[in-house]
C-alpha positions in Angstrom: -54.0 -239.1 51.0 -53.1 -241.6 53.7 -53.9 -245.4 53.4 -56.2 -245.0 56.4 -58.6 -242.7 54.5 -58.4 -244.2 51.1 -60.8 -247.1 51.5 -63.8 -244.9 52.5 -63.1 -242.5 49.8 -63.0 -245.2 47.2 -66.2 -246.6 48.6 -68.0 -243.3 48.3 -66.7 -242.9 44.6 -67.9 -246.4 43.7 -71.3 -245.7 45.3 -71.7 -242.5 43.2 -70.6 -244.4 40.1 -73.2 -247.2 40.7 -76.0 -244.8 41.1 -75.0 -242.9 37.8 -74.8 -246.1 35.9 -78.2 -247.3 37.2 -79.8 -244.1 36.0 -78.2 -244.4 32.5 -79.3 -248.1 32.2 -82.9 -247.3 32.8 -83.3 -245.6 29.4 -81.9 -248.6 27.4 -84.6 -250.9 28.7 -83.4 -251.9 32.1 -85.9 -251.2 34.9 -85.2 -248.6 37.5 -86.5 -249.3 41.0 -87.9 -246.6 43.0 -87.7 -248.5 46.3 -84.2 -250.1 46.6 -85.8 -253.4 47.6 -87.4 -253.7 44.2 -84.2 -253.2 42.2 -83.2 -256.9 42.3 -86.6 -258.0 41.2 -86.7 -255.5 38.3 -83.2 -256.4 37.1 -84.0 -260.1 37.2 -87.1 -259.6 35.0 -85.2 -257.4 32.6 -82.4 -260.0 32.1 -84.7 -263.0 32.1 -85.2 -262.9 28.3 -84.9 -260.6 25.3 -86.7 -257.3 25.4 -89.7 -256.9 23.2 -89.0 -255.5 19.8 -91.1 -252.7 18.3 -92.6 -253.0 14.8 -93.0 -250.0 12.6 -95.5 -249.4 9.9 -95.1 -246.4 7.4 -98.1 -244.2 6.8 -98.6 -241.6 4.0 -96.0 -238.9 4.0 -97.0 -235.6 5.7 -100.2 -237.1 7.0 -99.5 -235.9 10.6 -100.4 -239.2 12.2 -101.6 -238.2 15.7 -103.9 -240.6 17.8 -104.6 -244.3 17.3 -107.4 -246.7 18.0 -106.7 -250.4 17.6 -109.6 -252.6 16.7 -109.8 -255.1 19.7 -109.6 -258.2 17.4 -106.1 -259.5 17.1 -106.2 -259.3 13.3 -108.3 -256.1 13.2 -107.1 -252.8 11.7 -105.5 -249.8 13.5 -107.4 -246.5 13.0 -105.4 -243.3 13.2 -106.1 -239.6 12.7 -104.2 -237.7 9.9 -104.2 -234.3 11.3 -102.5 -232.5 8.3 -104.5 -234.2 5.4 -108.0 -234.2 7.2 -108.4 -237.9 6.9 -108.9 -241.0 8.9 -106.2 -243.6 8.2 -106.8 -247.4 8.5 -103.8 -249.7 8.8 -104.1 -253.4 8.1 -101.0 -254.6 10.0 -100.8 -258.1 8.3 -100.3 -256.5 4.9 -99.3 -253.0 5.8 -102.1 -251.7 3.5 -103.4 -248.3 4.2 -106.8 -246.9 3.5 -107.7 -243.2 3.9 -111.1 -241.7 4.5 -111.8 -238.1 3.9 -113.6 -236.5 6.8 -114.8 -233.2 5.3 -113.7 -229.7 4.4 -111.2 -227.9 6.9 -110.9 -231.3 8.8 -108.0 -231.5 11.2 -108.7 -234.6 13.3 -107.0 -235.0 16.7 -108.4 -237.8 18.9 -109.9 -241.2 17.7 -111.8 -243.9 19.7 -113.9 -246.9 19.0 -117.5 -246.5 20.3 -119.8 -249.0 21.9 -121.4 -250.0 18.6 -118.1 -250.3 16.7 -118.2 -246.9 15.1 -115.1 -244.8 14.9 -115.4 -241.4 16.7 -113.1 -238.4 16.0 -112.6 -235.1 17.7 -112.0 -232.9 14.7 -110.5 -229.4 15.6 -110.6 -228.2 12.0 -114.3 -228.7 11.6 -115.1 -227.9 15.3 -117.1 -231.1 15.3 -117.5 -234.7 16.5 -117.2 -237.0 13.5 -118.3 -240.6 13.2 -117.0 -243.2 10.6 -119.1 -246.4 10.1 -116.7 -249.1 9.0 -119.5 -251.2 7.7 -121.3 -248.7 5.5 -118.3 -246.3 5.2 -120.6 -243.4 6.0 -119.2 -240.2 7.7 -121.3 -238.1 9.9 -120.5 -235.0 11.9 -122.0 -233.1 14.8 -120.9 -229.4 14.9 -120.4 -227.7 18.2 -122.8 -224.8 19.2 -122.1 -221.5 17.6 -121.0 -219.9 20.8 -118.0 -222.3 20.9 -116.5 -221.6 17.4 -112.9 -222.6 18.1 -112.9 -225.2 20.9 -109.7 -226.9 19.7 -111.1 -230.3 20.1 -108.7 -232.9 21.6 -109.9 -236.3 23.0 -113.0 -238.2 23.8 -114.5 -241.0 25.9 -117.9 -242.8 26.2 -119.8 -243.1 29.5 -121.9 -246.1 30.4 -125.1 -244.5 28.9 -123.5 -244.4 25.3 -122.9 -240.6 25.4 -119.5 -239.3 24.2 -117.7 -236.8 26.2 -114.9 -234.6 24.8 -112.4 -231.9 25.6 -111.5 -228.6 23.9 -108.2 -227.1 24.8 -109.5 -223.5 24.4 -111.3 -224.0 27.7 -114.2 -226.4 27.1 -115.6 -229.8 27.7 -118.8 -231.3 26.3 -121.2 -234.1 25.8 -122.9 -235.5 22.8 -125.8 -238.0 22.9 -125.6 -239.8 19.5 -129.2 -241.1 19.7 -130.9 -237.7 20.2 -128.2 -235.5 18.6 -128.3 -233.3 21.8 -125.0 -231.6 22.4 -123.9 -229.6 25.4 -120.8 -227.7 26.0 -119.5 -226.3 29.4 -116.6 -223.8 30.1 -113.8 -225.6 31.9 -112.5 -224.4 35.3 -109.5 -222.1 34.9 -110.1 -221.6 31.3 -107.8 -223.1 28.6 -106.2 -226.5 29.1 -108.7 -229.5 28.9 -106.8 -232.3 27.1 -107.0 -236.0 27.9 -110.2 -237.6 29.0 -111.1 -241.1 30.2 -114.0 -243.2 31.4 -113.7 -245.6 34.3 -115.2 -249.1 34.2 -117.7 -247.9 36.7 -118.9 -245.1 34.3 -117.2 -242.0 35.9 -115.6 -239.4 33.5 -112.4 -237.6 34.2 -110.3 -235.1 32.2 -107.0 -233.6 32.6 -106.2 -229.9 32.1 -102.7 -229.2 30.7 -102.7 -225.4 31.2 -104.9 -225.6 34.3 -102.6 -228.2 36.2 -105.4 -230.3 37.5 -107.7 -233.3 36.8 -111.5 -233.0 37.1 -114.3 -235.4 37.7 -117.5 -234.7 35.7 -121.0 -235.3 37.1 -122.5 -237.3 34.2 -126.0 -235.8 34.8 -125.4 -232.1 35.5 -122.1 -231.8 33.6 -120.5 -230.0 36.5 -116.7 -230.5 36.8 -115.0 -230.9 40.1 -111.3 -230.0 40.3 -109.0 -232.4 41.8 -105.6 -231.0 42.6 -102.5 -233.2 42.1 -99.9 -232.8 45.0 -97.2 -231.5 42.6 -98.0 -227.9 41.5 -97.7 -226.8 37.8 -97.3 -230.4 36.8 -99.0 -230.0 33.4 -101.4 -232.9 33.7 -101.8 -234.0 30.1 -103.6 -237.3 29.5 -105.4 -239.7 31.8 -106.3 -243.4 31.8 -108.5 -245.4 34.2 -107.6 -248.9 35.5 -110.1 -251.6 36.4 -110.4 -250.4 39.9 -111.5 -247.0 38.7 -108.2 -245.2 39.7 -107.0 -242.5 37.5 -103.4 -242.5 36.1 -102.1 -239.2 34.9 -99.1 -238.2 32.7 -97.4 -235.0 33.9 -95.9 -233.1 30.9 -94.1 -230.2 32.8 -92.6 -232.2 35.7 -92.0 -235.7 34.0 -94.0 -237.6 36.6 -96.6 -240.3 36.7 -99.5 -239.6 39.0 -102.2 -241.9 40.4 -105.5 -240.7 42.0 -107.7 -243.2 43.9 -111.2 -241.9 44.2 -112.0 -244.6 46.8 -109.6 -243.0 49.4 -109.3 -239.5 47.7 -105.5 -240.0 47.8 -102.6 -239.5 45.5 -99.3 -241.2 44.6 -96.6 -239.9 42.3 -93.5 -241.3 40.7 -90.8 -239.4 38.9 -89.6 -240.8 35.6 -85.8 -240.9 35.2 -84.1 -237.9 33.8 -85.6 -234.7 32.5 -88.7 -236.5 31.3 -91.7 -235.1 29.3 -94.6 -237.6 29.8 -97.2 -237.3 27.2 -99.4 -240.3 26.2 -100.6 -242.9 28.7 -102.5 -246.2 28.6 -102.8 -249.5 30.5 -102.2 -252.8 29.0 -104.1 -256.0 29.8 -101.7 -257.0 32.5 -102.2 -253.8 34.4 -98.9 -252.2 33.5 -98.9 -248.4 32.7 -97.4 -247.2 29.5 -96.3 -243.7 28.7 -94.8 -241.9 25.7 -91.7 -240.0 26.9 -90.3 -237.3 24.6 -87.0 -236.5 26.3 -85.7 -240.0 26.0 -87.6 -240.7 22.8 -89.0 -243.9 24.2 -92.1 -245.8 25.2 -91.9 -246.4 28.9 -93.5 -249.1 30.9 -94.3 -248.8 34.7 -95.0 -251.9 36.7 -97.2 -251.0 39.6 -96.4 -254.2 41.4 -92.6 -253.4 41.6 -92.8 -249.7 41.1 -90.2 -249.9 38.4 -89.8 -248.1 34.9 -88.4 -249.7 31.8 -87.9 -247.8 28.5 -88.0 -248.9 24.9 -86.4 -246.2 22.7 -87.4 -245.6 19.0 -84.8 -246.5 16.4 -85.1 -243.0 15.1 -84.6 -239.5 16.8 -87.6 -237.2 17.5 -90.3 -239.9 17.1 -92.9 -237.6 19.0 -95.4 -240.2 20.0 -98.4 -238.4 21.3 -100.9 -241.0 22.4 -100.9 -244.7 23.2 -103.6 -247.4 23.0 -103.7 -251.0 23.9 -105.1 -254.2 22.7 -104.4 -257.8 24.0 -100.6 -258.2 23.8 -99.8 -254.9 22.1 -99.2 -251.2 22.7 -99.8 -248.8 19.6 -98.8 -245.3 19.0 -98.2 -242.9 16.1 -94.7 -241.5 15.6 -95.8 -238.1 14.3 -92.2 -237.1 13.7 -91.7 -239.9 11.1 -95.0 -240.7 9.4 -95.3 -244.1 10.9 -97.1 -246.2 13.6 -95.3 -248.2 16.1 -96.5 -251.4 17.8 -94.7 -252.9 20.9 -95.5 -256.5 22.1 -96.3 -256.7 25.8 -96.3 -260.5 26.1 
């Protein structure tokens, strides 16, 4: 090749190398910028100091730790579901001590949240029931689903502003329980099977995601009617949802490895592709407004900064961690590594 053509050829090769290197670095904790203008800001932030280091807490072997619910107090316990043993686990992070609470025969708990009065609420697929644990009295109480929904495959739950708990059943249902009256209602979901993640906005709206149905839905809290909201990307596998302070809905796309954002105020969507062949599962927001996802292909917890539209990844120190759900409390992100019988905590400050 002549000397006249060599400089442009070299420049093209260097440009390709830089792009490839940038993609690789994203998954070892260096932020990737979606717009090029944000790259410098993201890189500066990533190199300004040491990356936060995760802490790991062993839980009972073969417990099948699935979802977590951190007590909002900084020194409070972490509640987690033990799907294989039919128990609720309680981790005391300062000491590492674990308590276990039996939830009942045939129990296979999936989701767990802390209710308005401090009770621990569990979606129990094995018992086909909503279960409550009282941390003060240690009492366990359950509300079974109606007989015409014998195998709802209960997944997750959220409370509305009236103190009612809404839940999803992946077999094709969503429902509502009024704890005060004991009244429970269950509705068939649009498009059948698939309802998975659910969230409540600060304004009191309820949304759920359908993994098999490839949509999110807004529920009318009075009538129970679900209105389908279609993401721009087809067959995306909307898995879990989280609401921010503005009432916008963030969505993890399992099939396409994307992060979606629906704004009810403008009825509009935005989407971002996670680097690589991503599988986005769990999702939550921290107290600074960053969005966190559990990403299976890179075996990492991933932070998305909405201000700079950048991703940063924090891989597990073991292969196949399989973190399914994330939850936040001030300065911390928590998840359960279902592949290793342990919980993980990542500082956010």
